[in-house]
C-alpha positions as CSV (number, residue, x, y, z in Angstrom):
1,X,-0.1,0.1,0.0
2,X,2.8,2.3,1.0
3,X,4.2,2.4,-2.8
4,X,1.2,2.6,-4.3
5,X,0.1,5.9,-2.2
6,X,3.6,7.3,-2.9
7,X,3.0,6.9,-6.8
8,X,-0.5,8.3,-6.5
9,X,0.6,11.5,-4.6
10,X,3.6,12.1,-6.4
11,X,1.6,12.1,-9.8
12,X,-1.7,13.9,-8.6
13,X,0.2,16.8,-6.3
14,X,3.9,16.3,-6.1
15,X,3.3,15.8,-2.4
16,X,6.0,13.7,-0.4
17,X,6.3,9.9,0.0
18,X,3.8,8.1,1.9
19,X,4.4,5.4,4.4
20,X,1.8,3.6,6.3
21,X,-1.0,5.7,5.5
22,X,0.9,9.2,6.5
23,X,2.9,11.4,4.3
24,X,6.4,9.7,4.9
25,X,8.6,12.8,3.9
26,X,9.3,13.3,7.8
27,X,10.0,16.2,9.8
28,X,10.6,17.5,13.2
29,X,9.4,20.8,15.1
30,X,10.1,23.7,13.0
31,X,12.4,25.5,15.8
32,X,14.5,28.2,13.9
33,X,18.1,28.0,14.1
34,X,19.2,30.9,12.3
35,X,21.6,33.2,13.9
36,X,19.6,36.2,13.5
37,X,20.6,39.0,11.4
38,X,24.3,38.7,12.1
39,X,26.9,37.2,10.1
40,X,29.8,35.8,12.0
41,X,33.2,34.9,10.5
42,X,34.7,31.4,11.2
43,X,37.4,30.8,13.5
44,X,39.9,30.9,10.5
45,X,38.5,34.5,9.8
46,X,36.4,33.7,6.8
47,X,33.0,35.1,6.1
48,X,30.5,32.2,7.1
49,X,28.0,33.1,4.4
50,X,30.8,33.2,1.7
51,X,31.9,29.8,2.9
52,X,28.6,28.3,3.0
53,X,27.7,29.5,-0.5
54,X,30.9,27.9,-1.9
55,X,30.4,24.3,-0.3
56,X,28.5,22.9,-3.1
57,X,31.7,23.8,-5.4
58,X,34.0,21.8,-3.0
59,X,32.1,18.8,-3.4
60,X,32.2,19.2,-7.3
61,X,36.1,19.3,-6.8
62,X,35.6,16.1,-4.7
63,X,34.2,14.4,-7.5
64,X,32.0,11.7,-5.5
65,X,31.2,10.1,-2.1
66,X,29.2,7.9,-0.3
67,X,26.1,9.1,1.4
68,X,23.5,8.3,4.3
69,X,20.4,10.1,4.2
70,X,17.6,10.5,6.9
71,X,14.0,12.1,6.5
72,X,11.7,12.4,9.5
73,X,8.1,13.7,9.8
74,X,5.7,13.9,12.6
75,X,1.8,14.1,11.4
76,X,-1.2,12.7,12.8
77,X,0.5,11.8,16.2
78,X,2.6,9.6,14.2
79,X,6.3,9.9,13.5
80,X,8.0,8.2,10.9
81,X,11.8,8.0,9.7
82,X,12.8,7.0,6.1
83,X,16.5,6.1,5.7
84,X,18.6,5.8,2.5
85,X,22.3,4.9,1.6
86,X,24.1,5.0,-1.5
87,X,26.9,6.9,-3.6
88,X,26.7,10.2,-5.6
89,X,28.8,11.7,-8.6
90,X,28.9,15.7,-7.7
91,X,30.5,16.3,-11.3
92,X,27.7,14.5,-13.2
93,X,25.0,15.2,-10.5
94,X,24.0,11.5,-10.5
95,X,23.4,9.3,-8.0
96,X,22.1,6.0,-6.4
97,X,20.3,5.3,-2.9
98,X,18.5,2.3,-1.4
99,X,15.6,3.9,0.5
100,X,13.9,2.0,3.2
101,X,10.4,2.6,4.3
102,X,9.6,2.2,7.9
103,X,7.6,-0.5,9.4
104,X,3.8,0.3,9.2
105,X,1.6,0.8,12.3
106,X,-0.1,-2.7,12.0
107,X,3.3,-4.3,12.3
108,X,3.9,-5.7,8.9
109,X,7.5,-6.4,8.2
110,X,9.6,-3.5,6.4
111,X,9.4,-3.4,2.7
112,X,12.0,-4.0,0.5
113,X,14.3,-1.0,-0.2
114,X,13.2,1.3,-3.3
115,X,16.0,1.8,-5.3
116,X,16.1,5.6,-6.5
117,X,18.5,6.8,-9.3
118,X,19.2,10.7,-9.2
119,X,19.5,12.8,-11.9
120,X,19.0,16.5,-13.0
121,X,15.6,16.9,-13.4
122,X,14.6,13.5,-12.9
123,X,14.1,10.7,-10.2
124,X,13.9,7.2,-11.3
125,X,12.4,4.5,-8.9
126,X,12.6,0.7,-9.0
127,X,10.3,-1.8,-6.8
128,X,7.7,0.9,-6.7
129,X,4.8,-1.8,-6.5
130,X,1.6,-0.4,-7.8
131,X,1.4,-2.8,-10.6
132,X,4.9,-1.7,-11.9
133,X,6.6,-4.7,-13.0
134,X,9.8,-5.4,-10.6
135,X,12.1,-4.9,-13.4
136,X,10.9,-1.7,-14.5
137,X,11.7,1.8,-13.4
138,X,9.4,4.8,-12.8
139,X,10.4,8.3,-13.8
140,X,9.5,11.4,-12.2
141,X,10.1,14.7,-13.4
142,X,11.2,16.5,-10.3
143,X,10.9,20.0,-11.9
144,X,7.3,19.5,-12.0
145,X,6.8,18.5,-8.2
146,X,6.2,21.1,-5.9
147,X,8.8,20.4,-3.5
148,X,11.2,20.0,-6.2
149,X,12.1,16.6,-5.0
150,X,13.6,18.0,-1.8
151,X,11.0,15.9,0.1
152,X,9.1,13.6,-2.4
153,X,11.6,10.8,-2.8
154,X,11.8,10.3,0.8
155,X,15.6,11.5,0.7
156,X,16.9,14.8,-0.6
157,X,19.3,14.7,-3.7
158,X,22.6,15.3,-1.7
159,X,23.9,17.8,-4.4
160,X,20.5,19.6,-4.4
161,X,21.0,19.7,-0.6
162,X,24.3,21.2,-0.9
163,X,23.1,23.9,-3.5
164,X,20.3,24.9,-1.1
165,X,23.3,26.6,1.1
166,X,24.0,28.6,-2.2
167,X,21.2,30.9,-1.1
168,X,22.5,31.3,2.5
169,X,21.2,34.4,3.8
170,X,22.5,34.5,7.3
171,X,24.9,32.3,9.1
172,X,27.0,32.0,12.1
173,X,30.0,29.9,13.0
174,X,28.9,27.7,16.1
175,X,32.1,26.0,16.7
176,X,34.7,22.9,15.9
177,X,33.4,19.4,16.7
178,X,33.5,16.1,15.1
179,X,31.4,14.0,12.6
180,X,31.9,10.5,12.4
181,X,35.6,10.7,13.7
182,X,36.2,13.9,11.4
183,X,37.2,17.3,12.6
184,X,34.5,19.7,11.1
185,X,33.3,23.4,11.7
186,X,29.6,23.5,12.6
187,X,27.5,26.4,11.1
188,X,24.0,27.2,11.6
189,X,22.0,29.7,9.2
190,X,19.0,30.3,6.9
191,X,18.9,29.9,3.2
192,X,16.5,31.2,0.8
193,X,15.4,29.0,-2.0
194,X,15.1,31.6,-4.5
195,X,18.4,32.8,-4.1
196,X,19.6,29.4,-4.1
197,X,18.0,28.7,-7.5
198,X,19.6,31.6,-9.1
199,X,22.9,30.8,-8.0
200,X,22.6,27.0,-8.7
201,X,24.1,24.9,-11.3
202,X,21.6,24.4,-14.5
203,X,20.8,20.9,-12.9
204,X,19.6,21.9,-9.6
205,X,18.1,25.2,-10.5
206,X,14.5,24.2,-11.7
207,X,14.1,21.8,-8.6
208,X,14.9,24.9,-6.3
209,X,12.7,27.3,-8.2
210,X,9.7,24.8,-7.7
211,X,10.5,24.1,-4.1
212,X,10.7,28.0,-3.5
213,X,7.0,28.1,-5.1
214,X,5.5,25.1,-3.4
215,X,6.7,25.1,0.0
216,X,5.1,27.4,3.0
217,X,8.1,29.6,3.1
218,X,11.0,30.0,0.8
219,X,13.2,30.3,3.9
220,X,15.2,27.1,5.0
221,X,16.9,27.1,8.3
222,X,20.1,24.5,8.6
223,X,22.7,23.1,10.3
224,X,26.0,22.2,8.4
225,X,29.6,20.4,9.4
226,X,32.5,21.2,7.0
227,X,35.7,19.4,7.0
228,X,39.0,21.2,6.7
229,X,38.9,21.2,2.8
230,X,35.3,22.8,3.0
231,X,33.5,19.8,1.9
232,X,30.1,19.1,3.4
233,X,30.4,16.4,6.1
234,X,26.7,16.7,7.1
235,X,23.9,18.9,6.4
236,X,20.5,19.0,7.9
237,X,17.7,21.3,6.6
238,X,14.2,22.1,8.2
239,X,11.5,22.7,5.3
240,X,7.9,23.7,5.6
241,X,6.2,21.5,3.2
242,X,2.7,22.2,2.1
243,X,0.9,18.9,1.6
244,X,-1.9,19.1,-0.5
245,X,-3.9,17.0,1.8
246,X,-3.5,19.0,4.8
247,X,-4.2,22.6,5.6
248,X,-1.2,23.4,7.8
249,X,2.4,22.9,6.8
250,X,4.3,19.8,7.6
251,X,7.6,20.2,9.1
252,X,10.3,18.0,7.5
253,X,14.0,17.4,8.6
254,X,16.2,16.3,6.2
255,X,19.8,15.0,6.9
256,X,22.5,14.1,4.5
257,X,25.9,12.6,5.6
258,X,28.8,12.2,3.3
259,X,31.9,10.3,3.6
260,X,34.7,8.2,1.8
261,X,35.2,11.0,-1.1
262,X,36.6,9.8,-4.4
263,X,34.6,6.2,-3.8
264,X,33.5,4.8,-7.2
265,X,30.1,6.3,-8.4
266,X,29.2,4.6,-11.7
267,X,25.7,5.6,-12.2
268,X,23.6,4.1,-15.2
269,X,20.5,5.5,-15.9
270,X,17.6,3.4,-17.4
271,X,16.8,3.1,-21.1
272,X,13.7,4.1,-22.6
273,X,12.6,0.6,-22.6
274,X,13.4,0.1,-19.2
275,X,11.2,2.8,-17.9
276,X,7.3,1.9,-17.3
277,X,4.8,3.4,-19.3
278,X,1.6,1.9,-18.1
279,X,-1.0,2.9,-15.7
280,X,0.0,3.2,-11.9
281,X,-2.5,1.2,-9.8
282,X,-4.8,3.3,-7.8
283,X,-6.4,2.0,-4.6
């Protein structure tokens, strides 16, 4: 049921992934974390806003990395978390994730992971259910989604997540810490999706423009942790998402963890004959 609901909402409203009868786009409380209007320099004397706006470019320089994602949402008294893991090529803007939906409230076993291929302007999904043959892919044009696929796939595209920071408006340097044993610098701030879209690469701009129009607010609070080379090791965004089925915005918390930079990332996108062209089952 989860897979079928997700297809249905993606096609009809561009809403977030549905797990166990609730929108499984995940989220936490919408507590703001921007550093007010102040812009603080980091411990090395750099301008925090400038550093963060350039973080996506450092990932392109790195080439590729392994990624872990987590998306959380609380709605209707139910809290769900969707997790993903895979690899991403920052130069080609392509990636592959295995996304695992949570166990449903009835206690049914967790479903098989959904394989997602990420590409500029497109999301490909396999093991989608809803009458789709197991050897076929479903393709979604992410530029038509009201969230720009920052939420719909149950995982935020790692490079798009980085390019959100190109729209950084305010930022403060929190201090040094560690992420998975790596020394990092912690920043906190707020980004504007419209500004991010204007500065983003061609592959991400369309998605960010769509999200800027479709979210409850274009402002995105974030926390990000950069290593000594300025690469994102961890980034956490808080989106305010307007689900077409609900009156109130849903607070979505999306976290991306990057590691093992330079890992092989050979992503083969489906050929036309591999993409399902039939009708998605309705229930």
